[in-house]
N, C-alpha and C positions, 0 to 999 in steps of 0.2 A: 753747787753740788760738785764733789770731786768724783772723777771717774777713775780713780786709782784702782788697779787690779788687786783683788783680794788674795790671790795666790801669790805667795813670795817667790821672787826669782832667785834669790840667794839659795843655795843648795842646803845649808845648815838650817836656815829659817823654814825652808820648805819641809825639811825633815821633821822639825818640831811642830810645824802647823799640821802635817798629815798625822803625826803621832796623837795629837790632841784630838783631831777630828774622828780618827778611827777608834780612839778610846771611848768617846762620847757615843758614837754609832754603836759600838759593841755593847755598851751599857744599856742602851735604849732598845736594842733588837734581840738580846739574848736573855736567857733565864725565864722564870715563871712570871716576872713583872714586866713583861714586854710592853713597852709604851708604843713603839712604832711597828705595828704589824704590816704595814704597807710596803715594806722593804724586803724583797726576796733575799734569802741568804746567799744565793749564788752570785748576786751583784755585790754584796758585801764582800764575799770571798774574791771576786774579781778585783775590786778596788784594793784589798789586802795584798793580793798577789803582785799587783802592779807597784804597790809601795815596797813590797820586799824585793822586788827586782831593782828598784831605785836604790834601796838601802844597801843592797850588795855592790852596786856599781859605785855608789857614793863612798862606801868603805874602801874599795879597791882604789879609787881615785885619790883618796886621802892617804893610803898606805903607799901607793906607787903613782905619783902625780905625772904620768907621761901624757903626751898629747892624745894618744888613743884612748886611754882610760878616762880622760876628762871628756872626750867626745862621747864615750859610751854612757857616762854619768848624765851628760846633758840629754841624750837621746832617751834614757830611761825616765828622766825627770819630765821630758815633754810628753812621753806616753803616759806617765802617771798623771800628769796635769790634764790630759785629754780625758782620761777615765774619770777623774775627779770632777771635771766640769759637768760631764753627762750625768754623773751620780747626783750632784748637787741640784741641778736643774730638773731632774726627774723625780727625786724623792725628798729633798730638803727644803724646797721652796714653798711647800704646801702643808696644811694642817694634816696630821697632828703635831707637826714640828712647829714650836712656837718661835717668837721673835727672840725670847731669852735663849732658847736652845741655839738658835743661829748665832747669836752674839757670843755664847760660850765656845762655839766652834770657829769664830773668826770669820764667818760669812755674813756679808752685809745684808741688812733688811731693805725691803723696797721703800722707797720714799712715797709716803701717802699724802704729803702736804701739797695741796693744789696751788698752782702758780696763778696769779691774776692774769686775766685775759685782757690785752690792750686793744681798745677799739680803734680801727683804723677808718678814718672819715674821708681820705682822699680816694679819688677813682682815677683810673688809668685808661688812656686812649692809646691805641696801637695801630700799626700798619704792617702787614706782612708782605714781603717781597720775595719773589723767587730768584735766586742768584744763579744757581747752576742745577742740574738735574739732581733731585733729592736733597736740595739744600735750601732752607728757608732762612731769611733774615727778618727778625722782629724788631721794629722801631717802636719804642714806647715812651710815654711821657705822662706827666701828672696832667689830667684833664683840666681844662679851663685856664691853663697858664700859657702865656705867649712865649716865655723863655724856657729853654731847655737846660738852663744852668742848674747846678746843684743847689738845692735850698740852703739857706744859712743854718747852721747847727742849732741856733736859738729856736728855730721853728720846730725842732724835734724835742725841745724841752731840756737839752743837755746843760744849758747855762742859764736857765731861767731862775 
């Protein structure tokens, strides 16, 4: 499973990502056919205002790419990203927002595939030594073995 961040770091891609997300959120939260009643309008407005501040800083940095303008754009993007993550985690991770809605917005869905559990049959013996004040040393080894050497890789099934 990839742990890649879903929020684009590139400013132009971030702008497109946010435009798409806000468009979908606006469609689902406004009008008479509101599908998402669980999102307060003030939170949508706060996210929109944060994106508007980023858009202004982004445009200024593109028009006049001074070091100060680039820093202002980066700070505005970081603030908008923080607002976005809170919004997504609070309102877009749960029903009535569907997996298809999240895919349309570019937000990854939770992985529901269970991973097989590997049964460990070895037991461990250990001894605890006091080295200094508030400092413990734990010596441990595989129980029943006379050697403390690292087991061969074949024992773990890597090359079987």
